[in-house]
N, C-alpha and C positions, 0 to 999 in steps of 0.2 A: 751714548749710553746704550748698553746691550740689554735687551729684555730676554731672559732665558725662558725656555719652554719647561713648564712644570710637569710633574708626573700626572697630575690630574688632567691637564689639557691633553697630554699624549694619550691618556686612556680614553678621553672623550673622542679624540680623532679616530683612534682605532675602532671604538664602538660604532662611530658613524660609518666608517668604511666597511666594517663587517656587516652592518645592517644593509648597506647598499649592495654589497656583493651577494647577499643571500636573498635578494628580492625575488629572483626567478624561482629559487628552490622552494620558498614558502608559498609564493603566490600560485604556483602550478598545482598545489594541493588544495587551494581554496575552491569552494564550490562556486560554479558559474552563476548560480542564482543569488549569491550574496550581494546585497545592495551596494552599488557604487554610483554615486550621483553623477549625472552628466555634467559636462563642462558648463560653467555658468554663462549667462548672458551679460555682456558689457556694452555700454553705450559711450564710453569715454573716448574711443579711438576716432570713429567717424561721425559720432553723434547719432548713429543709428543703432538700435539694439541688435547685437550680433553675437553669435556663438564665438567663443575664443578661437575656434578653428577657422573662423572666417573674417577675423579682424585684419586690417591692413598693417598691423604692427604687433610686436610681442608685448604681452601684458602680464604682470604679476599681481595677484590679488591677495591682500592681507585681510582675512575675515575676523569676525568677532572671537572665534575660538582661539586664533593665533594671538590676537591682541590681549585677551585675558590670560592666556597661558604664558605669554612672554614676561609679564610683570613689569614691562616698560612703563615709565612715568611720562614720557613725551612721544609725540608722533615721530619726530626725526630719528629717535633711536630705533623705532620699528623698521625704518628703511634700511637698516643694516642687513635685513633679511633679503633684500632685493639684489640679484646679481648685477655687478657693475657699479653699484652705488658706493660712495664714500661719505662718511658722516663724521663731523667733529663735535666735541662737547660744546655746551653753550656758555660756559663761564669764562671770564676774562676776554673772550672774543665772541662775536655773534656766532651762534650755531650755523654751520654751513653744510649744505647737502648738495653734492655734485654727482654727476653721472659721467663716467669716463674722464674724470679729471678736468683739465682746462680751468684751473683756478689759481690765480697768482698769490692769493692771500694778502695782497697789498691793499692800501686804501683805494677805494673805487671798485673793489671786487670782493669785499669781505662778506657780502650777504648772498652771494651765489645767484646770478641773474640769468642762468641758462636753463633752469628747470622751472617750468610753470607749476604752481601749486594752487589748487582750487578747493574750496570748501562749499559743497552744495552748489557748484557752478560759479561761485564768486572768486575771482582772482585775488591772490594775496600779494600780488605785485605792489610795491610801494615806491613812489617817486622820492620820498624822503630818504629811504634806505637804499638809494642808488639803484633803483629798478630791480631790487632783489626782494627776498622774503626774510622778514624778521621773525624767526621761529619762536622767539621769546614772547611774541604777541599773537601767536596763532590762535584764532578765536574758536577753538573746539576742545571739548573734554573727551578723553579717550572713551569714557563710559557711554558717550552718545554716538560713537562711530559704528555704522553698520558694516562698512568695508572700505578699504583703500585700494583703488585701482591705479597701478603704476605702469605708465606707458614707457617702455624702454626704447627710445629713439625719438627723432624729431617729429613734432606734430603741430607746426605753426599753421597748417591748413585749418585745423579745427579751433585752435586756441590762441593764435597770435604769436608775436615775436618772442615772448618769454619762453615758449615751448621749444626752444632751440635744440636742446638735447633730450628732453623728455617731459613727462607730465605726471604729477602726483594729484590724483583726484580723490578727495576725501568726501565720502557720502555718509551723511548722518541718518539716524533711524527716524522713521515716521513717528511723529508725536503720538499717534493713536496707539503705538506699541510701547509707550513709555509712561503709561498712566500710573499714578500713585507716587510714593516717595521712595527715593534711594539716597542713602548716605554712605560715604566711605571715607576712610582715613588711612594714611601711611605714616608710620612713625618708626624712625631708625637712627642709625649712627650718622655722622657727618651732617647733623642738623636737619635731616629729612623730616619735614612736617607738612604733609599734604592733606587737604580736606576737600570733599565734594558733597554738595547737596543738590538733588534734582527733584523737581515736582512736576507732575503731568496730570492734566485733567481735561475733560470735555466741558466747554462752556457754550451752551446752545449747540450750534452745529460746528463750532470751531474746536479743534484739538490744539491744546496749548502745552508747551514745555518750557520750563524756566530752570536754568542751571547756574550754580555758583561753584567755582573751583579755585582753590588756592594751592600754590606750590612754593616750597621753601627748602633750600639746602645751602651748604657751605662751600660748594664747588670743589675745586682741586684742593686736596688736603695739604700738599707740600710742593715745593719747587726746588730746582737745583741752584738757584741763586744763593750764594753764601749768606747774604743778609736776610734771606727769607727763611732759611733753615732754623733760625733762632726765633722766628716770629711766634707770638703766643696766640695769634688768631689768623683765620684765613682771610686773604685779601680779595676774595671774589664771591662773597655771599650773594644770594639771589632770592628775591621774593616776587611772586607774580600772582595776580588775581584775574579772574574772568567772570563776567556776567553774560549769559547767553539766553536769548528769548527767541522762540520760534512759534508761529501761529499758522496752522493750516485751516483754511476756511473754504468749504464748498459753496459756490454761488448758485449752481444749478446742476443738472445732470451732466452737463457738458463743460462747465467752467469751474475752476477753483483758483484760489488766491493763496499765496504763501508770503508771510511777513516775517522778517528777521531783524533782530537788533542785537549787537554785541558791543561789549566794552572790555578791553584787555589792558592791563597795566603791569609794568615790570620795573623793578628797582634792582639794579645790579651794581656790585662794587668792583672798582678797578684800581690798579696801581699797586705799589709796593707798601708793605706795612711798616716800613721804617722811613724816616725823613729822607726825602730826595727832591731835587728841584726839577728833574726831567720827567719823572713818572710818579707824581704824588698820589696818595690814597684819595679816592673821590668816588662819588656816586653818579650813575647815569640813570635818569628816570625817563621812561618812555611809555606811551599809551597809544591805543588805536580804537577808534569808535567807528562802527559801521551800521548802516541801515540799508535794508533791501526789500524789494517787493517784486513778486513774480506772478504773472497771470498766465494761466494755461487753458486752452480750449481744445477739447477732443472733437475733431472733425469727423472721424470715422474710426473703425477698429485699427486702421493702419496710419491715419493721418492726424497730426496735431500741430497746434500753433502755440508758441511761447513768446512772451514779451517780459523782459525784466529790466529793472533799474537798480543800481547800487551806488551808494555814497559812502566813501571812507575818508576819515580824517586821522592822520597820524601826527604825533607830537613827541618831541624828545628834548631833554635839557640836561646838560652836564658840564657847564662852563667851569674852567679852572685856570690857574696861573701856572705857567711852565717856563723854565729857564734852561738854556743850553748854549754851548759855545758854537759860534759859526765863524766863517772866515771873511774878512773884509776884502775890498778890491785890492788893497795893497798887499794882501797875503797874511796880515796879522790876525790872530785869533782874538775874538771878543765875545763876552757873554751877552746874550740877548734875553730879556724877560718879556713875555707876551702872554696874552690871554687866548684861550682856545675853547671853542664851544662846538662840539660835534652834533649839537641838537638842531632843532628847526621845526617846521610844520609843513604839512602837505595836505591837499584836498584832491580827491579823485571822484569824478562823476563818470559812470559807465552805463550805457544802455545797449540792449541787444534784442534783436528779433530773430527767431528761429522757426523754420517751417519744415516739418517732416511729412513726406508724402509718398504714396505708392503709385508708380506710373503704370505698372502692369504686373502680371503674375511673376515676371522675372526681373523686374526693375524697381528699385527704390531710390529715393533721393532725399537729401536734406540741404537746405540753403539758408543763408542768414545775412544780416547786416548788423554792424556794430559801430559804435562811436565812443570815444573816450576823451575826456578833457581833464588835464592835471595842472595843478598849481603847486609850487614848492618854494619855500624860503628857508635858507640855511646859511648863516654867516660862515660857518666852518667849511662849507662846500663852495661858496661863491664870493666870499669876502664882501658881501653887501646884504643889507636887510630887505632888499627889494624882492618881488615875486617873479619867478620864472614860469612861463606858461607853455603848454604843449597840447596839440590837438592830434587825434588819430582817427581815421575812418577805415573800415574794412568790410569787404564782402567775401563770403566763403561758401563753398558747396562741396558735396560729395555724392557721387553716383555709384550705386551698387548694381551690377548687372550679372545675371546668371544665364549664360547661353545654354548650358545643360547642367544636369544635377551635380556633376563632380567638379565643375569649374566655376569660379567666382572672380569677377573683376571689380576692383575698387579704384575709382579715379576721383581725385579731389584737387582743389586749388583754392588759393586765397589771394586777394589783391588788396594791399593796404597802402594808405598814404599817411605819412607822418609829417607834421609841420616842421620838424627839425631836419630830417634826412631824406624826405621825399618818398618816391614810390618803391614798393617791393612786391614781387610776384613769386609765390611759392606753390609749385605743383607737386603732386604725389601720384604714383601709379603702383598698384599692387595686384598680383595674380595669385590666387590660392587654388591649389589643385588637390582634390581628395584622391590620393593614389589608391588607397584601400579604405574600407570602413574604419574610422578611428585614426587614420594616418593622413596628415595634410602637409603639403610642402608649399611654402609661400616665397615668392620673389617680389622684391619691392625696391623702389628707388624714389628719392625725393630731393627737393631743394628747399632750404629754409634760411631765413634771415633773422638776425637779432638786432633790434634797435639799441644802439648805445644809450646809456643813461645820460641825463642832463649833466651830471658831473663829468662824464667822459667827453661830452660835446662842448660844454661851456663852463666847466668848473674853474675856479681860481681860489687858491689858498695862499694867503700872504701873511707875513709876520712883521710887525713893527715893534721895534725896541721901545718899551714904555718910557725910557729916559731920553734917548737920542732921537727917536722917531725914524731911524733908518729902516729901510724896507728890504725884506727878503721875500722873494716869491718862491714858494716851495712846490706849488703845483699850478700849471697853466694849461688848459685845454687849447689845442692848436689845430683841431679839425680831424674828425674821423668819419668813416663810412660804416654802414651796417655790416656786421659780420655775416658771412655766408657759409653754409655747410651743405655739401653734396653727399648724400648717403645712398649706399647700395647694400642690400641685405638679403640673406637667404634664411628662411625660418623653417623649422620642422616641429610639428605638434602631434604627439601621439596620445590618444585616449585609450589606455589599456584596461578596459573594464574587467576583463578576465583576471588580470593581475592586480586589480584595484589600485591602479597607478596612472599617472600622467607625466609626460616628459615634454618640456619646451626648450628648444635649442635655437639659438640665434647666432649667425655668422655675419659680421658687419665690416664695412669699410667706410669711414667717414673722413671727408677732406674739408679742411677750413683754410682757404687760400689767403685770408686776410684777418687772422686772429688779432684781437686788440690786446696789447700789452701796455702796462704802465711803465714808462721808461724815462730816463733822464734825457732831456732834449735841450738844445740851445734856445735861449730866449731871443725873440726878435727885437729889432731896434725900437719898435713901438712900445715894448713892454720891458724896459731894463729894470734891474734891481740894483740896490746899493750895497748889499751884502749877499753872501752865498753860503747856504747851509750844506752845499754839496762840495765843499773844499775848494781847492785852487781852480781858478778859471783858465789860467795860462800855464799849460803843462803839455809838454810834447807827447806824453803817454796818452793824453785824452784824444785818441784818434788823430793825433798830429794836427790838432786844430786849436785855435784860440777863441774862447767864448767871451768876447769883450762885454757882452750885455748880461752875462751870467747864464746859469743853467737851472732848470727846474724839471720835476717830473711832469709827464703828460701822457695822454693816451694816444696810441698810434697803431695803425694796421700794418705792422712790420714783421709779422711772422706767418709762415705757412705751416699747417699742421696736418698730419694724417694719423688717424686712429684706426687700428684694425685688430681683429681678434674674434673670440667667440665667448658665449656665455650660455649656461643651461640651468634649468631648474627642474628638479624631480620631486613629485609628491607621491606618497605611497601609504596606503592603509592596509597593512597585512592582516589586521584584525579590526573589529569594530571599535576596540578600545585603544588602538595604537595608530598614531599618525606621525609620519616623518616628512620633513621638508628639507631639501638639500639644494644649495645653489653654488655655482662655480663660475668664475670669470677669468679669462686670460686676455690681457690688454697690452698692446704695443703702441707707443706714441712716438712718432717721428716729428721733429720740429727743426726748422731752419729759418734764419732771417731772410727777408726779401731785400732789405737795404740796410745793412748794419752801419753804413756811413752816417746815417742820421742820428745814431745813438751818441749822445754827448757823454761818453764814459770811457774808462780804460778798456783797451781791447780785451783784457783778460775777463772782463765782466760780461761781454757779449755771449760767449759760450755758456757762461754761468746762467744767464737768463734763459737760453734755449734749453739747458739741462733741467731747469725747474719745470718747464712745460713737459718735457719728456718724463719727468718723475712725478707729475701731478696726480697720477693714479697708480696703484700697486699693479705690478705686472701680473700677479696672481692673487686671487682672493677667494675665500670659501665661506659659506655659512651653513649651519645645520640646526634644525630644531626638531626635537622629539617630544611628542605629547603622549602621555600614557595615563589612561584612566584606571584607577585601582579600586579595590573593594572599599566599602564604607564611604562612598561619595568623595574619595580622595583623588586628586589629579596631580601628577608630577610632570614637570617639563624641564628639559635642559636645552641650552643653546650654546653653540660654538661658533666663533668667528676667527678667521685667520687671514692675515694680509701680509704680503711681502713689503719690503721697504718702499716708502714714498716720501714726497716732500710737499708739505702744505704751504710753506713760505720760502720765498727766494732767498731771504737773508738769514734763515735759520738752518739749524742742522736737520738732516733728514730724519723722519720718523723710522725707527728700526722695525724689522719684521716683528709682528705681534700676534699673540693668540689671546683670546678672551673666552672665558667659560662662565655662563650664568646658569642658575637653576632656581626653580620655584616649586613649592609644595603647598597645595591648597585643599581645604576641607570645606565642603558645602554642608549646610545644615538648615533645619526649619525650627522656628520658635513660634508657636501659635500660627498666626496667619502670615508671618514674616519669613522670607527666605534670606539666607546669609552665607557668607564665606569668610573663613579665616585663612590667611595665606602668609607664607614666609618666603621672601625673595632675596637672593644673593647675586650681586653683579661683580664681575672681575674676581671670581672666586679663586682663580689660580695665580694671579700676579697683578702687579701694578700696570697701569696703562699711561702712555704718553698722550698729552693733549695735542692741539694743533702745533704748538711749539714744543721742542724737546725738553725745555726747561720747566714744564708744568706737568706734574704727575698726579694721577688719580689712583687712590688705593681702593681696596675692596670696600664696598658699601652693602648694607643689608637692612631690611626693614620688615615690619609686620603690617599686614593689610587687613582691615575689617570692613566688610561691606554688608549692608542690610537693605532689603527691598520689601516694601509693604504697601 
């Protein structure tokens, strides 16, 4: 399917390029004393508060102004503004956020487990959702977010093995700044019905914030299946609710306590809207409950101690009956009817101690200890109702040393032991040199590991015919080791105050010598099956081998990958009322099998698997956002996204080159003592967009927003 470039999107692109090209001409006429804020402090990279020019990694910040002006309804959509990130929609498949590709889109990798996501320091990693992030259950409302700090590059030193490719750190507002009531609603086409109510108050010495948010829409409006085109309703409706409580309580002049509690629930619809035995219409219900406590003691103006504990319980249910034809040992085709439940339950206990300290006028450090205990049960992942357990312990530290004013060294490391895969040591070294005032060059290198999920290490998915009882093993874990990535990067950051602009450039080379793929593998003699959903067992084309015990998908470290390229982000304020954010990424992925003889598949499929890895990120992508404040308290914003072809799924058609154009117009007003805003947002204003699979299409959506604060 070809998506054509519309005249509106071409105009948007030309407008963005013209704006970029005229930066110098306009800015040189700006007066030097016009205010341009300094680069902000961030603590996400090393866990030490640092200027952006001194962090050991590249960071993109999405602030409140960008969040409001974007009109986005979900956090994952905002990450389209970050260079190098790819984002899918949430309906029919879990939303997936990846950095630099490396996502098979197959079972076991559908939640994206290589980017760590934090909300106020709490990891959104879930053992139930295959060590990934379920964005449908993200426990934060956009209205409560102060900023999002996105680390572009590995950071397992600070945040553990899920920070394999990057980190998304969501920081919410201080409850002391959200006192009073705020209500908002989105109503539009495609069933969009969103509501949010927030209340904040001081109770004694405590500052309290309580939030309720509800999201609802009809998902993709149409699809290219012939039987879907005549459907009278959408087969991927979604409804979600969130309750969020935060209490900040000062205990003394030096101590404070933070208490959090969240409950998120999502009900999504899957399947075809016409009768079918292989993909029936069904609901998937899921929820996440979390409780957290954090104690902080200020030891001095530079030193502090933090101790936190978090408990998270995830649950999902979506059992249904399915029928499909599979091949018996004799080669005959036979229908098999079986039940499938992708749900389950998991519990996660996590504790962490962190100590920041100043060792001298030129040296600062942070160190910490962490422990994590997880339990998960899922018949769909393990073919048993029993519980699987996992323990992990880690120590981490980062040292910042300034030998002289223009040179800064950052050295960090973490040592982690996992009860499933053993020990992992991850070092990082970064050197930042201030070449000139406002101009910094950074050289960095690091090694990181990713713990495979329990599904990858010990998963088993079997199907038994409800009539004959014959067994087919569709997935069997046969042993994997942690993925490893070796990264080298060169960064350049320019703070051009005279031009009211900043420029962040990153050149990178990332090597993964043992990338985990989900592949068809021969079953061992200890685990034979009686039928095979993967067609014939005895076939000369199957690597010239005979698989007498059958074949099944499984995880294996059988691919070596190299990712190289560059990305940059430009921010420019030519006037106080105008802001432009532009991002660009060029990514090349090389992938080859280390041992293709282990793959129990036709030779023609081996390069197909490698090609999916190479195509898992667009070779070229761009994003642009223009925010313009107009008279009469009106704010207009436009966003533009462009990506070259890529492939989300191995077995699907590639997603064609696409362009997306969004815009928003908002009017602020006052009624008595209340402040409000009325806004109109349009997404995909120029053309339809393909989903993770080419057969699902999203058309233009638009909605009105009303927000009141009092």
